[in-house]
C-alpha positions in Angstrom: -3.3 19.7 21.7 -6.4 20.9 23.1 -9.5 18.1 23.2 -11.7 20.0 20.7 -8.6 19.6 17.8 -8.6 16.0 19.0 -11.9 15.2 18.2 -12.3 17.1 15.4 -8.8 15.3 13.8 -10.8 11.7 15.2 -14.3 13.0 13.3 -11.9 13.7 10.2 -10.6 10.0 10.4 -13.4 8.4 11.3 -15.2 9.6 8.1 -12.5 8.7 6.0 -12.6 4.9 7.3 -16.0 5.0 7.1 -15.6 6.1 2.9 -12.6 3.3 2.8 -15.0 1.2 4.0 -17.8 1.6 1.9 -15.8 2.1 -1.2 -13.7 -0.4 -2.4 -11.2 0.2 -4.9 -10.7 -1.4 -7.9 -7.3 -2.1 -9.7 -7.2 0.8 -11.8 -8.8 3.5 -9.0 -5.9 2.1 -6.6 -3.2 1.7 -9.1 -3.6 3.8 -12.4 -6.2 6.3 -11.9 -5.0 7.0 -8.2 -5.4 10.1 -6.5 -2.9 8.8 -3.6 -0.1 11.0 -4.0 2.2 7.7 -3.0 1.1 6.2 -6.0 1.5 9.0 -8.2 5.0 9.3 -7.1 5.8 6.2 -8.0 3.9 6.4 -11.4 6.3 9.6 -12.1 9.2 7.6 -10.6 9.1 4.4 -13.2 8.1 7.0 -16.3 11.3 9.3 -15.4 13.5 5.6 -15.0 12.1 4.6 -18.8 12.5 8.0 -19.9 16.3 7.9 -18.4 17.2 4.7 -20.0 15.8 6.3 -23.5 17.8 8.9 -23.5 21.0 7.8 -22.0 20.6 5.3 -25.0 20.3 8.0 -27.5 23.3 10.0 -26.0 25.3 6.4 -26.4 24.2 6.2 -30.0 25.7 9.4 -31.1 29.0 9.0 -28.6 29.9 6.1 -30.8 29.4 8.5 -33.5 32.0 10.8 -32.0 34.3 8.0 -30.5 34.6 5.8 -34.1 33.7 8.4 -36.6 34.7 6.6 -39.6 33.6 2.8 -38.1 30.4 1.2 -39.4 28.0 -0.1 -37.1 25.8 -2.3 -39.5 24.4 -4.2 -35.9 22.4 -0.9 -35.5 20.6 -1.0 -38.7 18.0 -3.8 -37.5 17.5 -1.1 -34.7 17.5 2.3 -36.5 15.8 0.9 -39.8 16.7 3.8 -42.7 18.7 6.1 -39.9 22.4 4.3 -40.8 23.1 3.4 -44.1 25.7 0.9 -44.9 26.5 1.3 -41.6 26.7 4.9 -41.1 24.2 6.9 -39.0 22.3 9.6 -40.9 23.8 13.4 -40.1 20.4 14.6 -39.5 19.8 11.7 -37.5 22.6 12.5 -35.2 21.2 16.3 -34.8 17.8 14.3 -33.9 19.3 12.3 -31.5 21.2 15.1 -29.4 17.9 17.3 -29.7 15.8 14.9 -28.2 18.5 13.5 -25.8 18.8 17.0 -24.1 14.6 17.3 -24.1 14.2 13.8 -22.5 17.0 14.0 -19.7 16.5 17.9 -18.9 12.3 18.1 -19.3 11.0 14.4 -18.6 13.6 12.9 -16.6 15.0 15.8 -14.6 12.0 18.0 -14.1 8.9 15.6 -14.1 10.6 12.8 -12.9 13.1 14.2 -10.4 10.1 16.7 -8.9 7.5 14.7 -9.8 8.4 12.0 -7.7 9.7 13.4 -4.7 7.5 16.2 -4.1 4.6 14.2 -4.7 6.0 11.7 -1.9 7.3 13.6 0.6 5.7 17.0 1.1 2.3 15.0 2.3 4.7 12.8 4.4 6.9 15.9 5.8 4.4 17.9 6.6 1.9 15.6 8.2 -0.8 15.9 5.6 -3.5 13.0 4.8 -2.6 13.9 0.9 -2.7 16.6 -1.5 -4.9 19.5 -1.4 -6.4 18.1 -4.9 -5.9 14.5 -5.3 -7.8 15.0 -8.9 -5.6 17.5 -10.2 -2.4 15.6 -9.0 -3.9 12.8 -11.0 -4.7 15.0 -13.9 -1.1 16.4 -13.5 0.6 13.0 -14.1 -1.9 11.8 -16.8 -1.7 15.1 -18.9 2.4 13.9 -18.1 1.8 10.8 -19.4 -0.1 12.1 -22.7 2.5 14.3 -23.5 5.2 11.5 -23.3 3.6 9.4 -25.0 3.5 12.0 -28.1 7.1 12.7 -27.8 7.8 8.7 -28.2 5.9 8.6 -30.8 7.8 11.2 -32.7 11.0 9.2 -32.6 9.0 6.6 -35.3 7.8 8.6 -37.9 9.5 8.5 -41.4 10.7 12.4 -41.5 12.5 11.6 -37.7 12.2 13.9 -34.3 12.6 17.3 -33.9 16.3 18.3 -35.1 16.9 21.8 -34.3 18.6 20.8 -31.1 16.9 20.7 -27.9 16.3 25.0 -27.5 14.7 24.7 -30.8 16.0 28.0 -32.1 14.0 29.7 -35.3 14.6 29.6 -38.3 15.2 25.5 -38.2 11.9 25.2 -35.5 10.3 27.5 -37.3 10.4 26.6 -41.0 9.1 23.0 -41.4 10.3 22.9 -45.0 14.1 23.7 -43.2 14.8 20.2 -42.4 13.7 16.7 -42.2 13.2 17.2 -38.6 11.7 20.6 -39.0 9.0 19.3 -40.5 6.3 16.7 -38.4 8.3 15.8 -35.7 9.1 19.5 -34.6 5.5 19.7 -34.6 4.7 16.6 -32.2 7.8 18.2 -29.9 5.8 21.4 -29.4 2.4 19.7 -28.9 4.2 17.4 -26.4 6.2 20.4 -24.9 3.0 22.3 -24.3 1.1 19.5 -22.6 4.1 19.1 -20.4 3.9 22.6 -19.3 0.3 22.5 -18.4 1.2 19.4 -16.1 3.9 21.1 -14.4 1.8 24.0 -13.8 -0.8 21.6 -12.3 1.6 20.1 -9.9 3.5 23.1 -9.0 0.0 25.1 -7.8 -0.9 21.5 -5.9 2.9 21.5 -4.3 2.4 25.5 -3.2 -1.3 25.0 -1.3 0.2 21.9 0.4 2.6 23.2 1.6 0.9 26.6 2.6 -2.1 25.3 3.7 -1.9 21.6 4.9 0.9 21.8 7.6 -0.1 20.0 10.4 -0.3 20.7 14.2 3.3 22.4 15.3 4.5 22.1 11.5 5.3 26.3 11.4 7.6 27.3 8.1 10.7 27.2 10.5 10.4 23.9 11.2 10.3 22.4 7.8 13.2 20.0 6.5 15.2 21.3 4.2 13.3 19.5 1.6 10.3 21.1 1.8 11.8 24.3 1.4 13.4 23.3 -1.8 10.2 21.7 -3.2 8.5 24.9 -1.9 10.4 27.1 -4.0 11.1 24.9 -7.1 7.3 24.8 -7.5 7.5 28.7 -7.2 10.2 29.0 -9.8 7.9 26.6 -12.5 4.6 28.4 -11.8 6.4 31.3 -12.9 8.9 30.5 -15.9 7.1 27.8 -17.0 4.2 30.2 -18.7 6.9 32.1 -20.5 8.4 29.0 -22.5 4.2 27.9 -23.3 3.9 31.4 -24.6 7.0 30.9 -27.0 6.0 27.5 -28.1 2.3 28.9 -29.1 4.1 31.6 -31.0 6.2 29.4 -32.6 3.2 27.2 -33.9 1.9 30.5 -35.1 4.9 31.2 -36.8 5.1 27.6 -38.5 1.4 27.1 -39.6 -0.4 30.6 -39.7 2.4 32.5 -41.6 2.7 35.0 -38.7 6.6 36.6 -38.3 7.5 36.9 -34.5 10.8 35.0 -34.8 11.3 35.4 -38.6 12.5 38.3 -40.7 13.5 38.2 -44.4 14.7 34.8 -44.8 15.2 32.7 -48.0 15.3 29.2 -48.6 16.8 27.7 -52.1 17.3 30.8 -53.1 13.2 31.8 -53.0 12.3 34.8 -50.9 9.8 33.5 -48.0 7.0 35.9 -46.7 8.2 37.0 -43.2 9.1 40.4 -42.0 9.3 42.1 -38.7 10.6 39.1 -36.4 13.6 38.4 -35.0 15.1 34.6 -33.6 16.6 36.6 -30.7 13.0 37.2 -29.2 12.7 33.4 -29.2 16.2 33.1 -27.3 14.7 35.6 -24.5 11.6 33.7 -24.1 13.5 30.2 -24.0 16.2 31.4 -21.7 13.9 33.3 -19.6 12.3 29.7 -18.9 16.2 28.1 -19.6 18.0 29.6 -16.4 15.4 28.6 -13.5 14.7 25.2 -15.3 18.5 24.7 -13.7 17.0 25.3 -10.9 14.3 23.6 -11.2 16.3 20.7 -11.9 19.1 20.9 -9.4 16.8 22.5 -6.0 14.7 19.3 -5.4 18.3 17.3 -5.5 20.0 20.1 -3.3 17.0 19.4 -0.8 17.0 15.6 -0.6 20.8 15.7 -0.5 21.0 18.3 2.9 18.2 15.8 4.4 20.4 12.6 3.9 23.9 14.5 4.5 22.4 15.7 8.2 20.8 12.3 9.0 24.1 10.1 8.0 26.3 12.5 9.5 24.3 12.2 12.5 24.5 15.9 12.9 22.3 18.7 12.9 22.8 20.5 9.2 25.0 23.8 9.6 23.4 26.8 9.1 19.7 25.8 9.0 18.3 29.5 8.1 21.5 30.4 5.7 20.4 27.0 3.7 16.9 29.0 3.4 18.3 32.4 2.8 20.4 31.2 0.0 17.6 28.8 -1.6 15.8 32.4 -1.5 18.9 33.9 -3.0 19.0 31.3 -6.1 15.2 31.3 -6.6 15.4 35.0 -6.6 18.6 35.5 -9.3 17.7 33.0 -11.3 15.4 35.0 -12.9 17.8 37.9 -13.8 20.9 36.1 -15.3 19.3 34.5 -18.3 21.2 36.1 -21.3 24.9 35.0 -20.1 23.6 32.4 -22.5 23.1 34.9 -25.5 26.5 36.3 -24.9 27.0 35.6 -28.6 24.1 37.0 -29.8 25.7 40.6 -30.2 24.1 42.2 -27.1 25.2 45.3 -26.0 28.6 45.1 -24.1 26.8 47.1 -21.5 24.0 45.0 -20.8 26.4 41.9 -20.9 28.4 43.3 -18.3 25.4 43.7 -15.8 24.2 40.0 -16.8 27.5 38.9 -16.1 27.6 40.7 -12.8 24.3 38.9 -12.0 25.7 35.5 -12.7 28.7 35.9 -11.0 27.0 37.0 -7.9 24.4 33.7 -8.0 27.9 31.9 -6.9 27.6 33.4 -3.2 24.2 31.7 -2.1 25.3 28.0 -4.3 29.0 28.4 -2.2 27.2 29.1 1.2 25.6 25.9 0.1 28.2 23.7 -0.5 30.1 25.6 2.7 26.9 23.9 4.6 27.2 20.6 3.2 30.8 20.4 3.9 30.4 21.6 7.4 27.9 19.4 7.8 30.2 16.5 6.9 32.8 17.5 9.1 33.8 15.5 12.0 30.4 13.6 11.6 29.5 10.0 12.6 29.2 9.4 9.1 27.2 6.3 7.9 28.2 5.5 4.0 24.7 4.5 3.1 24.2 4.4 -0.9 22.3 7.3 -0.3 25.2 8.8 1.1 27.7 8.4 -1.2 25.8 9.4 -4.3 25.0 12.9 -1.6 28.3 13.6 -1.5 29.0 12.6 -5.0 26.7 15.5 -5.9 28.3 17.8 -3.8 31.5 16.7 -5.5 29.9 17.4 -9.1 28.4 20.7 -7.5 31.7 21.9 -7.0 33.1 20.8 -10.2 30.7 21.9 -12.6 30.0 25.0 -10.9 33.9 26.4 -10.5 33.5 26.0 -14.8 30.4 28.0 -14.6 32.0 31.1 -12.9 35.0 30.6 -16.0 31.6 31.0 -18.6 30.1 33.4 -16.7 32.8 36.3 -17.9 31.2 37.0 -21.3 35.0 37.4 -22.5 35.8 33.7 -21.8 32.0 32.9 -22.6 32.4 34.1 -26.0 35.7 31.8 -26.7 34.6 29.3 -25.5 30.4 29.2 -26.1 30.0 26.5 -28.9 33.0 24.1 -27.4 32.9 21.1 -25.4 33.8 23.2 -22.6 29.8 24.5 -22.3 29.0 20.4 -22.5 30.8 19.4 -19.6 30.0 22.5 -17.7 26.3 21.8 -17.8 26.5 18.4 -17.8 28.3 18.1 -14.3 26.7 21.2 -12.8 23.1 20.4 -13.8 22.8 16.7 -15.3 25.2 13.8 -13.7 24.3 16.0 -9.7 20.9 15.9 -10.6 20.9 12.4 -11.4 23.0 11.9 -7.9 20.3 14.1 -5.9 17.7 11.6 -7.6 19.4 8.4 -6.8 20.5 9.7 -3.5 16.5 10.1 -3.1 15.5 6.7 -4.2 18.0 5.0 -2.2 16.9 6.8 1.1 13.1 6.7 0.8 12.9 3.7 -0.9 12.1 1.9 2.4 9.1 4.0 2.6 7.9 4.1 -0.8 8.1 0.3 -1.4 8.1 -1.1 2.6 11.9 -3.1 1.3 15.2 -2.6 1.4 17.5 -1.9 -1.3 21.0 -4.2 -1.8 23.9 -1.7 -0.4 26.6 -3.6 -2.1 24.6 -3.3 -5.5 24.4 0.4 -4.3 28.4 0.9 -4.0 29.2 -0.7 -7.0 26.5 1.2 -8.8 27.9 4.7 -7.3 31.3 4.0 -7.9 31.0 2.9 -11.4 28.7 5.9 -11.8 30.9 8.9 -10.0 34.1 7.6 -11.7 32.5 7.3 -15.4 31.1 10.7 -15.4 34.4 12.2 -14.3 36.1 10.1 -17.2 33.4 11.7 -19.5 33.2 15.3 -18.8 36.8 16.2 -17.4 38.4 15.4 -21.0 35.4 17.5 -22.3 36.6 20.5 -20.5 40.3 19.9 -22.0 39.4 19.5 -26.0 36.8 22.3 -25.4 39.7 25.0 -24.1 41.4 23.8 -27.4 38.4 24.9 -29.4 36.8 21.5 -30.4 33.2 22.4 -31.5 30.1 21.1 -30.4 26.9 19.8 -32.2 29.1 18.3 -35.2 28.4 15.2 -36.7 32.1 14.5 -37.9 35.0 16.3 -37.1 37.7 14.4 -39.1 37.7 17.3 -41.8 39.6 19.2 -39.7 43.4 18.3 -39.5 43.5 20.5 -36.2 40.9 18.2 -34.4 42.2 15.1 -35.2 44.8 14.8 -32.6 41.9 14.7 -30.2 40.7 11.3 -32.0 41.9 9.2 -28.9 40.5 11.3 -26.3 37.4 11.4 -27.9 37.6 7.5 -28.2 38.3 7.5 -24.4 34.9 9.7 -23.6 32.7 7.4 -25.7 34.6 4.2 -23.9 33.3 5.9 -20.5 30.0 6.7 -21.3 29.2 3.3 -22.6 30.8 2.3 -19.1 28.3 5.0 -17.2 25.6 3.8 -18.8 26.1 0.6 -18.3 26.4 0.8 -14.9 22.3 2.1 -14.6 21.4 -1.6 -15.6 23.1 -2.7 -12.1 20.7 0.1 -10.5 17.6 -1.4 -12.6 17.7 -4.8 -11.4 18.5 -3.5 -8.0 15.4 -1.5 -8.0 13.2 -4.1 -9.6 14.5 -7.1 -7.7 14.3 -5.3 -4.3 10.5 -4.4 -4.9 10.0 -7.9 -5.5 12.4 -9.7 -3.0 14.1 -6.8 -1.1 15.0 -7.6 2.7 11.8 -6.1 4.3 12.2 -2.7 6.0 11.9 -1.3 9.9 9.5 1.4 10.2 12.6 4.1 10.9 15.9 2.4 9.0 18.1 5.3 9.0 17.2 6.5 12.1 15.5 9.9 10.8 13.8 12.6 12.9 11.4 13.7 10.1 7.4 12.7 10.2 7.5 10.4 7.2 9.0 7.4 9.6 6.5 7.8 11.8 3.7 6.5 9.3 3.1 2.4 9.1 5.9 1.0 7.2 3.4 0.6 4.0 1.0 3.4 4.8 -2.1 3.6 3.1 -4.5 6.5 1.7 -4.3 8.9 4.3 -0.9 8.2 5.4 -1.5 7.7 9.4 -3.7 5.6 10.8 -4.8 7.7 13.2 -4.7 11.3 14.7 -2.2 13.3 12.9 1.2 13.8 14.4 2.2 17.0 16.6 5.6 18.8 16.0 7.1 19.9 18.8 10.9 20.9 17.1 12.9 21.2 14.3 14.0 18.2 12.2 17.8 18.3 12.8 18.0 17.4 16.4 20.7 14.5 16.0 23.6 13.6 18.8 22.1 16.3 20.6 24.2 16.1 23.7 22.6 15.0 27.4 20.1 12.9 24.8 19.9 9.1 25.0 20.1 8.1 21.6 21.6 10.0 18.5 18.4 11.3 17.2 15.4 12.7 18.5 12.0 12.6 15.9 10.2 15.6 15.5 7.2 14.4 17.4 9.0 14.1 20.8 8.0 16.9 23.1 10.7 18.8 24.8 9.5 17.7 28.0 10.2 14.1 27.6 13.7 15.3 26.7 14.7 17.2 29.5 18.0 15.9 29.6 19.4 17.8 26.5 17.0 20.7 26.4 18.1 24.2 25.8 18.0 27.0 27.5 15.7 28.5 25.1 13.7 25.4 24.3 10.8 24.6 25.9 7.6 22.4 25.5 4.9 23.7 23.0 2.4 21.7 24.7 
């Protein structure tokens, strides 16, 4: 590092210190309207956890209905009011619960909660930046998301109920306010909330991309970035390209609902009365929705892939297997995710040739996914594995990704998908590969980076209990769903007891509902561990996991600016674990090659 670089960095830091000295932040500036990326990340995390419990509670409500369709739940009347009549859940409220559960989990938890938390927290820390490229834009992103959350939450309490057209909000149910109760004010609030949510995600995505490209510290070339950074970078690119399409779909849907246009409506009758709509098609909305919807699967899962890659390498005490192949597979997934959307639409009557094209592309996307699975397993193979709570969730992620991914190959075949599309087989598939797997990635990240977030350690034993109860419950819920789905059991039905052929699955549905209650209950163990550890957890050391990445070179509780002195200089890639000849089983990225002569490979040299 040249003397001029050092002097410049010292001048910048001196100016930063003087600014802090002359401007003492009040409570609101420091914790509420903060521009510190670490505080904003915690805000996203707290909001994500709150939404996860709301979404999970809704799923328990409709699983109770499915598990005990003839039972009465009078104890729910004080909670749900008029939505429960004589102990029976209202059928329209059932549809609303399914709609809101999907919306909350996919967008507000697994998109904003997961990516918003870890992209904000880790990007500056792992690339050696003081903060995000724009602290104000970062703050604005969270608060727009907060407003979107408030609007969506309020929609749960309006008299006609929240949106009830399914989380995909297909027209005509979503386009006609008079169609059902949930098509009224609740749907309007849904659309407004989602429009704000998309603006929030676009602001965040621009910030993440700009920060990674422009603010890497000296020596941090793209080829030396941890896989977490590659995953967050490509996730932000996906969001920036895909979310505007959903925004346009929501805008056109608002026009159809409020201004008499017919983008998604053709000749249609309600109660025998012809409406003044012609020329549109609901299939157009499906194209727009799924053009976002399939990249959204990877917007949810790719950050988890990055977190899991980092945790597996750290706790296997081995270099990640196939670093460049892992980056290449992320690029492959990112590109292919934009050309497979119509596999969600095989049952819309599309041209069989076009269906075969999308089927072919869908099956190809299994290749980069398989590369990632192979590399994770190869990293684990013969590693000196430390079974921390984070590592257990990382391995659980790989298990769920394999299980759910295999059924994705089945559904990628159009002939099979047409038979299975409206059954519980699809529910089981996407909950395993996207829902549960992404949650495991999120838990993995929370357990691993909790010491850096809060300066304390979470209780590992409670983490083990949380993992095993959750892991067992997930498989007990979704593996039977594959079976009843193959048998033709339909999804989105409020009650199936009117069909003699499905009554044979009564016991299995009860079993699934009991397992779901077990899985939801296990999350209170995590909540207790999380809150208690923030307050009274064992104090963390600077680098409790002996990791190589540079976020662990900051103080235990880093202030705004992250490093109190000069920014760190990076000399090596982040996966120098268990290197032959090295005195320890990890070599941080900030250690020059001149200090590790005994373990240097022939092609490695000092870049000072």
